[in-house]
N, C-alpha and C positions, 0 to 999 in steps of 0.2 A: 358034226355033233357032239363026235369023240372028243374035240379039242374041249366042248365046251363043259360036259363033264370034267376032263382034265383038268379045268380051271376050278371047276367048282370045289375037286379035291382038292385043288392047291390049295385055298382059302380056306377050305376047312383045315387042313393039315396045321397050318398057318396061326389059325385061332387056338387048335388045340394046342399047339405048343406053346403060344401066348401064356392059355389058361394053365398048362402044367409048369411053367416058370414063375407064376403069380402064388400059386399053392405051392409050391416050394419053396419059393421065400417070405413064405406067411409070414412065419414065426423068426425070421431070422434079418430082417429090414423091410426093404420100400423099395418100388420100384417105378419110376419118374421118366417120362419122356427127355432125350438129353440131346439137346442141338444150339445153333444160333444160326439168325438168318445172314448171316457172311456168307459162313460156307452151305447153307441149304437155304435157299429162299422158301421152300416150304414149312421152314420152323415158323416163320409169320404169317404166310396165307394159309394156312389149314383152316379146315371148317370143322376141325373136330373128328374127320375121317379116321377108322382103326388103321392101325396098318402104313400108315404113310410116313411117319416120323419115326427115329430109331429111338431106344429106349434103354435105360443102362438100370443095372441093381445098387442100391446104395444101399450098402450091406452095414454100416456104420449109422445111418438116418435114419428119421422118421418121416421127415418131414419132403415134399417135393415146393421147385420154385418158379415164378418167369417174374422177370424182369425187363424192363427196357431201359437202355444204356446208351445214349449219342443216338440216337433213333432204332438202335440194333435190337433184337429181340432175342431174349439168353431164356433159357429152361433146362433145369436139370436137379440134381440132388441140392438141399437145401443150405449144403455147405460151400457149395461147389458156385453156384448161380452168382454173378457177382450182381451187388444189390450198391458198391459206392456211385456216387453221382444217379441215381435211377430216377427217372421221372416216374414211372411208374413198380412199383413191386408187389408179389405177393407169393404167398404160402401156403401151403396144404398137406394133409397125412394121409390121402387113400394113395392106393397106387392109379399112377397114372393118372393122378387127380390135374396135374398142370397141363392138360389138353384144351383145344378150341381157341377160339379168335381171343386173343388179349391186347391190349385191353378191349372190353365188350364193343366199347363206339369206335373202335380204330375204323377208318375208312374201307370201303370194299369197291372194286372198279373192276371193269374187265380188263383182260391182259391179253393181246396178241399180236402178230404182224405180219404184215403181207399179203398177199392177195385177196386169202380167207378172211380177214379183217376186214375186207370192205362190206360186210354183207354185215347185217345186224347179228351181234352174237347170240349166239342159242344156249352158253352154258350159263352155269352161275357167276358173280364178280366174285373175287376173291379180295382178301386183305389186303395194301399197299406194303411192299417188303418192308421199309422204312417207315418208320411212325413220327409224324411230323402232326402238328394240333392243325397247323392252317394248309394242311397237303388237300392235291384238287387233282379229279380222273379228268382226262383227256381224251379227244378223238382226234385223230390229226389225219386228214386223208390227201395225200398225195398225188394222188389219180383213179382212174375207173378201177385199176388192178391193184393200187399199191395202197396200206393202210396201215395206222398205229394206233394202238392203245394201250391205257394203262397209267399210273399214279406219276405226277408231276415230281416227285419226291426218289424216284428212280430215278431218273437221269439218265436213263438208258439209250434215249433218242433225242436228240435236237429238233423242237417244237419250229413248224412253221409258221407264218404271220395267219393263217387262215386256222390254224389250230382249235377245237372248241374246247372250252374248260367249265368242268361243272363240281359241285360239290357234297351232293347227295350220292347214298349207294347203288350202285348199279346205273348211274346218270350216261354214262357214255356209252348207251346202247343205240343209240341211231343208226340207220341205216348211213354208210357213208358215200355212196352214188346212184344215182336214178336216170332214168330218161326221162325227159318235161315235153309234150306235147302239145303247141300251142294251134287257135286257128289264126288262116294268115289271109288276107285278102287286104283290098285297096279300091274304095269307092269312085277315086279318078281312073281306075283302068276296068273296073264291072260295076254291074248292081248285085243289090241283095250284102253287099256289107256293113247297114245300116239297122234297117230296123227287116222283120219278118212280120209284115202286117198281118199272118192269119194267128200268130202267137200274142200278138200284143196284150188280148184282155184274158190269157190265160192266168195270167201270176207269174209267170216265167218264160220270159222273153228271149231266146237264144237265136242269132240268124241260126242260115242251113249253106248258106251256099259261099263256102268257104273251103280252102285247102289246110293242108298240114305243113306244119312244121317243128321238130324237132332239134333237142340239142339237151347234151350230158351234164347235169349238175353235181357238183360236190357240195359234201356236208362243209359249211360253213361259205361257201359262194349264192345262196339264196337272193343275195340283195343284188348281185350282180347277173344272176339268170332269171329270167321270168319270163313270164306272156304278156305283154300289154297292147293295150286298144287306143286311138290318137284322134280325138275329134277336134279339128278347128276348120269353124265355118262349114263350108259345105264338099268337106273333105273327112273320111273319117279311113284311118288304116289299122291293121290289127297284125301281131307277128310276134317271133322270138326276138327276145334282147338281144340275141347272136347276130340276126340279122338287120338290125335297123336300116332302115333305106338312108342314103346320107344325106338328102334334101331334109330329114326327120331330125337331126342330129343336135340343128339348134334347139330343139325344143323337147330334148331327154326330159327337162326339169317339169315341163306338161305330161310325160306319159302316165297312165294308170296303169298301174301294176299288178300282178296278181300271182302268186306261185301255191294257188292251195288243192288245183287239181287239173287235170290234164283238160283242155279247151277253156280254160275257166276267163278266158279273156273273149267268148263268144258272144255276153249278153248284148241285148239292144242297146241299145242308145234309146233317151228319155225324146217320146215322140212331141217334136217342136209345136208350139205354140207364136204364131204372130199378129199383129195388126193388118188386115186386107183389105186396103181402102184407098180410094181416089178423092183429091180435093176436087177435079173437076167437076165431079157428081156429087158431091161430101163433103160439104167446107169444112167441118169439123175434122177432116183429116191431116188439116194444116192449123186451125183456129184453137183446138180442144182435143186433143187426141185420147184423151181421159175420158171424153166422153161415150167412147166408143168400144166392143167390149173386145179380146182377142178372140181367136178362134185357133181349134186345132189344126193344125197341117194334116191333109190328106193323102199324101205322096207319102212313099216310105223313102224317098229323095230329099225332101225339103230337112234338112238338117241346121237349116240358118233362117235368118230374116231378113231384108232388105227396105231402103229407102231412100226415093231418089228424088231430086227438084230437077226440073222441065227449064226450059228458058223460059216460060213462058210462067216461072214462078209455082207452077203447080206440083203439088205432092202427089206420090203414088208409094204406099206400103204394101207389103206382102210377104208370101214364103219363099223358102230358096237364095238364089241367087239372084243378084239386079240383071235386069231385062239389057239389054243393047239396044239401045236407039239414039241416034245422033242427037238428040234432043235433050238429051240429058245432061245437065252441064254439073251435077253431082250427087254422089251415092257413098250409102255405107254399106257392109255385111255385117251381121253381130250375131250370137249364138250365145248371148250371157246368160237366159234364162226366158220366162217367158216374155212376151210382149216386149222383147228389148228393142225392136225397131220402132218406140213410140218418142224420141230423143228429135228435137229437133234442129236444123241444120241453123246457128246463131252466128250472130253480125254483133261486133263491136265496133264505139265509135276508137278510133286511132289516131293518139298526136301524143308529143312533147314538148314541153315550155321550150327546149332548146332550141326548136326548129317554129312551132306556133305561137312563141310566146306566152304570154299571161293568159290569154284566152283557154288555155287547157287548163290551167287549175282553176281560173275565179269563173269559169263559165259564161261571162257578162259579156262579154262580143268575142265567138270563137268564129277565128280562122283556120285557114291550113288544116280542117279538122278532117279524116280521112272515114272510112266504114273498112273496117276490114271483116273479112271473110273466113271464121274460124277453121281448120283444120279436122279439129274433133267434132262428135258431131255435139252437141248440149255442153259446149265448152263453156265455163262462165269468164265473164267481162271482168276487167280487171283494170282499177284505178289504184296509181303508187306514187307516192309520193318518196323520193328519196333522201339522206341525209344532205345533198348537196342544195337541197330547196326544188330540185327538179320533179315534176308533176307529169307522170305519163301515164295513158291509156292503151288499151287493147284488148285481145283475146288470150287468154290465159294457156300458156303453153311451159315447152321444158326450162326456156331461158328469160321467161318474162313472167314472175306468178310473185306472190306473197310472199315465198320463199326465199325469191333475191336477194344478191346479196346489197349491205346499205341501205335495206328499205326501213324508211322512218317509221308511216302508217300505210294502210294498204286497207281497198274496200273491194271484196267477193262480190259477184251478184248474178242470179240466172237469168235468164233469158235476153233476147238480141237488145242493142241500145239502152242497157239498162246501168251503163259507167257514163253516166249523165251527172253535169250538176257542179256545182265549187268543191275541191277538195283540196288538203283535208280539212272538216269544220274544225275540230279543237286548237290546230294552231293558230297566230294569230296571223293577220293578213296587213302587210305593209307596201308602199309603192316604192318599186325597186329599180332609178333607174339613175343616168347620172347624163349632164349638157344636153342630152338631144332636144329637140324642139317641145317633143310628147312631156320632156320632164319638167317644162316650164307652167305650162296649162294642164293640169289633171284633170281626164274625164273618167268617169266611172266606170273601175272595173280594165283601166285601161293596162295600167303596169303593177297593179296589185296582185301578189304572189304567197304563199305561206312562208312565213320565214323558217329559213334552214333549221335544224336539230343539230346543236355541237354536239361534240365529244365532249361527254363529262360533264353537261350541261345539268346544274341544280333542278332540281322537281320544283322547288318552290320557289325560283326567280323569275320576278314578274314580268314578260317580254315587254318588249316596245317599237316604235317606230320611229324615225328619225328623220330628218330633215334639214338642210346645211345652204347657206350661200360661200362657196369656196374660196377665200379670199386671194390662192394664189392661181389655182385655174380659172377663175371669174365663171363658174357655174352651178347650176344646181344640181344640188346631190340628194338622193332620198335612199332608205333602206331599212335595217333591220339592226336592233342595237345590239342583236344579240348577236351578229358578226361585231369581234372587238377589235381589226382591223377599222372597220370604218366607223366607229363608236371612236375608237381613239384619233381621226384626222379629224372626228366631227370638231370634239371638243379642239384638238390644233389650230385648225386650219378656219374654224369661224373666227370674226373681228372678233368677239369677247365670247363669255363663256354661254349667256341668254341667248345667242346668235344659234347655239345646237339647240333646236327643238328637238323634245322628246316628247309622246301620247301614246295613250294604251287602248284605244279602241280601233276596231277593225278600219282598215286602211285611211286613220287618221290623218298621214303627212302628204294633206293634198293642198296645204297651203298654197296659193298665187307665189309664183318665180318672183313678182316685185313687191311683194311683200318680204319672203326673205332677204332679199337684195336692198331693200329700201334703208334698214338701220346704216347697211355699211356706205350709203352711197350718201344717206346723209352726213354721217362721218366725212366720208372723202370730202365733199364739199366744205363743211369747217374748217377743215384739214388747211384748202383748200386757200379758204378767204385770210385761217390766220396766218398763212405762210405768206399773204402779200400784206400784211400790215405790217408783219416782221421787216418786210424788204424796205415800206417805204419809211418805217422808221431809221432804217440804216441810214437809208441817204440823208435824211435830213443829220443825222449826228455824222454824217462826214461831210456834208456842206460844213457846219459848223465847226469842224475840227480843221479846214482848210483857211475859214477866215479868222481865227487866231493864230495859225500860222502865218498869214499874209501880214498882218497888226506887228507881230515880232520880228518878222523879218525888214520892216520898215523901220522899224527904231531902232534896230541892228546898225544899218545902212547911215542915219543920221547922225550916231554915235560915234562911229566910223569917220 
């Protein structure tokens, strides 16, 4: 008590002395605060408290001044205070008038260091020691027992990468470290981790059968430290981010995260709704599942739905994990939403013109076409035409889809066996063959395939089929005019220009082989006859020449 009274007397005497000084020099000059923030940080950080800053009698001055030069704060008598290059400056003419925060909008931050700095500060924020227009407050928590707060302009601490910055007065006031408590459980180990059925309809459902885990969280780590819940099919896991099970590490991006409060991850999962039926006694379960209403699963442990196909082609759908039955040929389990087990098992036609021939494309005489059971439920069926004129059919998958490389045209369809029929319809179809017996006499659809789409092919180019008899190889050739090499051969190897036939309708290059070679054979016969006559004429001329030679020889002998 005596100490308190002594402090009060001391403060009173200090104020009395200050009053007497002001009274004494009232008629002789002015009294001003006198300091700079280099020597005395309080010169810039005062909030206007009495007795904090030193003062000085300005005997020959009638003004006090304040200025900011190179971010340094100066206070003093008018003529003594630096103003050259000042960002701000101000004068006043009453005793101790150069007090308070200057400039008035100067950023104020909390300042501290060490263990006591970890807790949220209780004192008022102070102005930054150095004045910068774009200054910031910071909180840098190093550990649960060491933290720093201040202004970035002061540069008295090297900030870590997790330091939090802000730009409003007193904004660096957040708690530096705290303990987070999370619910932890795993439905694969015990029950009660999914839903508390007694709370489902109470408006706020939380599971109650769980243990607790704790983790220390530092300011700036909130995104890395959190409570989590994970749901995948029939499994639900809850816990702390610092103790994620190893088998969940590949699914970190799928975790539901929270850090708003303790046990924030204890909320019940959504009660699952599934289609529950069997096509053995309910045919719609296979043929039209949408005609059946889905229902809420009654078990708290049923967090997924299933659909299974049996060896007798029957379909069973229901809640929870798929049953174990040796008669089951395929199953899928899902949890994407209400009635997710409505997807059917898809089967698609599978073939390629490389193996099955033209029938895979024109669908006229399909052969070597198989049925593919799609791996993914409700996977679309696909028919694709590639740039090299190959056509293929099958289930859509990662390596076979409309997004595959070198696709010229593509068609997706829903439902089993929907990828049938000729394709592509928009391209010209031509018979494409060479020399074989089938190329001599064309049957409908036997060898007709879509013409390949060539790189840089003009959009307005009229497509055409071609056919000719190759005079070099003595065989029939049919194909597309869009194939530049083949068209060049057609012009070069047919016996004359008209023998390279072109047409513009679907599969129009179906002239009989004997017709294509007829003109060549006719010309060959004509040439043969011409060559025969030429030989006979040559013999006659030879015989006549011999007779003339014989006459001249006789005359020569007689005269001699």
